[in-house]
Z-matrix of the N, CA and C atoms (Angstrom, degrees):
N
C 1 1.452
C 2 1.527 1 110.14
N 3 1.303 2 116.54 1 140.12
C 4 1.467 3 121.92 2 -178.22
C 5 1.529 4 110.82 3 -73.38
N 6 1.332 5 113.97 4 155.31
C 7 1.469 6 119.82 5 178.17
C 8 1.517 7 110.61 6 -71.61
N 9 1.320 8 116.24 7 138.68
C 10 1.470 9 120.87 8 176.96
C 11 1.527 10 109.87 9 -76.08
N 12 1.334 11 115.92 10 -41.27
C 13 1.457 12 122.52 11 -178.31
C 14 1.522 13 108.69 12 -118.05
N 15 1.325 14 117.31 13 142.05
C 16 1.463 15 120.96 14 178.93
C 17 1.524 16 110.24 15 -74.80
N 18 1.335 17 115.66 16 166.59
C 19 1.467 18 120.11 17 178.31
C 20 1.524 19 110.37 18 -64.19
N 21 1.327 20 115.76 19 -36.22
C 22 1.469 21 120.39 20 178.77
C 23 1.512 22 111.69 21 -62.57
N 24 1.334 23 115.80 22 -37.80
C 25 1.468 24 120.41 23 178.95
C 26 1.523 25 110.50 24 -66.98
N 27 1.339 26 116.28 25 -40.77
C 28 1.467 27 118.88 26 -179.60
C 29 1.530 28 111.03 27 -68.31
N 30 1.337 29 117.04 28 -30.24
C 31 1.467 30 120.26 29 176.24
C 32 1.528 31 110.59 30 -66.58
N 33 1.346 32 116.07 31 -38.86
C 34 1.464 33 120.64 32 178.80
C 35 1.526 34 110.58 33 -63.47
N 36 1.333 35 115.87 34 -42.44
C 37 1.467 36 120.87 35 -179.74
C 38 1.524 37 109.26 36 -66.04
N 39 1.331 38 116.23 37 -42.24
C 40 1.469 39 121.10 38 179.55
C 41 1.528 40 110.31 39 -60.30
N 42 1.347 41 116.81 40 -44.13
C 43 1.456 42 121.62 41 179.72
C 44 1.528 43 110.60 42 -63.37
N 45 1.335 44 115.80 43 -41.54
C 46 1.469 45 120.02 44 -179.55
C 47 1.532 46 110.98 45 -64.66
N 48 1.339 47 116.82 46 -39.72
C 49 1.466 48 120.40 47 178.98
C 50 1.526 49 111.23 48 -67.03
N 51 1.344 50 117.32 49 -37.92
C 52 1.466 51 120.20 50 177.27
C 53 1.524 52 110.57 51 -65.03
N 54 1.333 53 116.17 52 -41.71
C 55 1.466 54 119.73 53 178.33
C 56 1.517 55 111.08 54 -63.78
N 57 1.324 56 116.24 55 -38.10
C 58 1.471 57 120.81 56 178.75
C 59 1.520 58 110.27 57 -63.41
N 60 1.340 59 115.73 58 -41.63
C 61 1.470 60 120.51 59 179.13
C 62 1.528 61 110.95 60 -62.37
N 63 1.335 62 115.96 61 -41.41
C 64 1.464 63 120.57 62 -179.78
C 65 1.525 64 112.04 63 -74.99
N 66 1.328 65 116.04 64 -17.56
C 67 1.461 66 120.43 65 179.46
C 68 1.509 67 113.41 66 86.58
N 69 1.346 68 115.95 67 21.03
C 70 1.467 69 119.18 68 -178.71
C 71 1.522 70 112.96 69 -107.24
N 72 1.337 71 117.54 70 -5.58
C 73 1.465 72 120.84 71 -179.60
C 74 1.515 73 109.97 72 -79.70
N 75 1.322 74 115.43 73 127.30
C 76 1.462 75 120.23 74 -178.59
C 77 1.519 76 109.69 75 -123.86
N 78 1.333 77 115.53 76 149.43
C 79 1.463 78 120.75 77 -179.11
C 80 1.520 79 109.90 78 -77.59
N 81 1.320 80 115.26 79 166.74
C 82 1.456 81 122.93 80 -172.82
C 83 1.503 82 117.92 81 -53.48
N 84 1.321 83 117.39 82 -89.54
C 85 1.464 84 121.00 83 -170.89
C 86 1.518 85 113.35 84 -70.76
N 87 1.315 86 116.14 85 -46.51
C 88 1.467 87 119.16 86 -173.95
C 89 1.521 88 111.99 87 -73.57
N 90 1.323 89 117.28 88 -31.00
C 91 1.464 90 121.11 89 -179.79
C 92 1.515 91 112.95 90 76.44
N 93 1.352 92 116.31 91 17.30
C 94 1.463 93 120.19 92 178.55
C 95 1.522 94 109.73 93 -78.82
N 96 1.336 95 115.56 94 155.63
C 97 1.456 96 119.94 95 177.97
C 98 1.523 97 110.38 96 -66.71
N 99 1.331 98 115.03 97 140.21
C 100 1.456 99 120.46 98 178.31
C 101 1.517 100 107.86 99 -81.56
N 102 1.341 101 116.36 100 131.80
C 103 1.458 102 120.47 101 -177.10
C 104 1.521 103 113.29 102 -106.53
N 105 1.326 104 117.51 103 -32.08
C 106 1.456 105 119.02 104 -174.91
C 107 1.526 106 112.40 105 -99.03
N 108 1.328 107 115.19 106 150.59
C 109 1.451 108 123.06 107 179.22
C 110 1.526 109 110.77 108 -64.36
N 111 1.339 110 115.83 109 -41.60
C 112 1.462 111 121.39 110 -178.88
C 113 1.524 112 111.19 111 -60.62
N 114 1.325 113 115.29 112 -39.52
C 115 1.456 114 120.73 113 -179.90
C 116 1.528 115 110.53 114 -65.59
N 117 1.333 116 116.55 115 -39.86
C 118 1.467 117 121.58 116 178.86
C 119 1.524 118 110.49 117 -63.63
N 120 1.326 119 117.43 118 -41.84
C 121 1.462 120 122.14 119 178.48
C 122 1.518 121 109.99 120 -63.70
N 123 1.325 122 116.99 121 -43.31
C 124 1.464 123 121.78 122 179.76
C 125 1.527 124 111.20 123 -61.65
N 126 1.318 125 117.23 124 -39.29
C 127 1.461 126 121.14 125 178.93
C 128 1.524 127 110.12 126 -65.88
N 129 1.334 128 116.84 127 -44.02
C 130 1.469 129 121.31 128 178.19
C 131 1.511 130 112.18 129 -60.55
N 132 1.332 131 116.62 130 -42.82
C 133 1.466 132 120.98 131 -179.52
C 134 1.524 133 111.57 132 -68.15
N 135 1.320 134 116.91 133 -39.53
C 136 1.461 135 119.23 134 -179.32
C 137 1.531 136 110.87 135 -67.83
N 138 1.335 137 117.17 136 -35.06
C 139 1.465 138 120.50 137 176.57
C 140 1.524 139 110.24 138 -65.73
N 141 1.332 140 116.42 139 -41.71
C 142 1.466 141 121.03 140 178.71
C 143 1.525 142 110.32 141 -65.11
N 144 1.318 143 116.41 142 -39.25
C 145 1.468 144 121.88 143 179.41
C 146 1.534 145 109.95 144 -63.02
N 147 1.342 146 115.77 145 -40.59
C 148 1.457 147 121.52 146 179.90
C 149 1.533 148 111.60 147 -63.48
N 150 1.348 149 115.98 148 -34.58
C 151 1.465 150 120.91 149 -179.35
C 152 1.524 151 112.09 150 -82.82
N 153 1.324 152 117.19 151 -4.53
C 154 1.459 153 120.27 152 176.71
C 155 1.515 154 114.43 153 88.05
N 156 1.332 155 117.94 154 18.28
C 157 1.465 156 121.54 155 177.07
C 158 1.526 157 109.04 156 -72.92
N 159 1.332 158 115.48 157 165.45
C 160 1.463 159 119.71 158 -179.53
C 161 1.527 160 109.41 159 -78.64
N 162 1.313 161 115.08 160 103.60
C 163 1.463 162 122.54 161 179.13
C 164 1.523 163 107.10 162 -139.71
N 165 1.341 164 118.22 163 130.34
C 166 1.473 165 119.27 164 177.21
C 167 1.521 166 110.84 165 -59.09
N 168 1.321 167 116.49 166 150.45
C 169 1.464 168 120.24 167 -178.75
C 170 1.521 169 110.49 168 -67.95
N 171 1.327 170 115.34 169 160.91
C 172 1.461 171 121.15 170 -179.29
C 173 1.515 172 110.33 171 -63.02
N 174 1.310 173 115.49 172 147.74
C 175 1.465 174 119.93 173 174.98
C 176 1.517 175 107.74 174 -77.15
N 177 1.315 176 116.23 175 126.52
C 178 1.458 177 119.81 176 179.28
C 179 1.517 178 109.07 177 -108.90
N 180 1.297 179 115.59 178 147.57
C 181 1.456 180 119.58 179 179.88
C 182 1.520 181 109.27 180 -76.80
N 183 1.305 182 115.62 181 139.69
C 184 1.458 183 120.23 182 179.99
C 185 1.515 184 109.67 183 -80.28
N 186 1.319 185 115.16 184 140.93
C 187 1.466 186 119.13 185 179.51
C 188 1.521 187 109.19 186 -73.99
N 189 1.289 188 114.72 187 136.58
C 190 1.464 189 119.79 188 178.00
C 191 1.517 190 108.68 189 -82.20
N 192 1.299 191 115.02 190 128.14
C 193 1.464 192 118.12 191 178.99
C 194 1.521 193 109.20 192 -85.52
N 195 1.293 194 115.32 193 133.50
C 196 1.462 195 120.00 194 -179.49
C 197 1.517 196 109.00 195 -87.80
N 198 1.285 197 114.83 196 130.44
C 199 1.469 198 119.40 197 177.80
C 200 1.518 199 108.73 198 -88.93
N 201 1.286 200 115.41 199 127.66
C 202 1.466 201 119.39 200 177.73
C 203 1.516 202 108.53 201 -85.53
N 204 1.286 203 114.64 202 127.55
C 205 1.456 204 118.17 203 177.75
C 206 1.532 205 108.62 204 -91.24
N 207 1.291 206 114.06 205 125.31
C 208 1.473 207 119.02 206 -178.61
C 209 1.532 208 109.79 207 -89.04
N 210 1.294 209 113.92 208 131.63
C 211 1.462 210 118.56 209 177.37
C 212 1.521 211 108.70 210 -92.22
N 213 1.275 212 114.94 211 133.67
C 214 1.481 213 119.55 212 178.15
C 215 1.524 214 108.20 213 -84.27
N 216 1.311 215 114.85 214 124.91
C 217 1.471 216 118.75 215 177.05
C 218 1.529 217 108.88 216 -92.37
N 219 1.317 218 115.56 217 132.05
C 220 1.473 219 120.38 218 -176.75
C 221 1.472 220 111.81 219 -109.14
């Protein structure tokens, strides 16, 4: 089976997790320190995605289709 993520992508995630452990990893716009592990992984993956590494695309939420209720005219 083929790899889902490239080696370069896993290196980015590894670097982000090390920075998080040291307390030097900061989030994008706000520049606040990253506290959660999941957030650190997401930052690593997005950086790898930006560089063009093999990373699956983000999961997007599916739009809910609205059902139109038909009124019966009598």
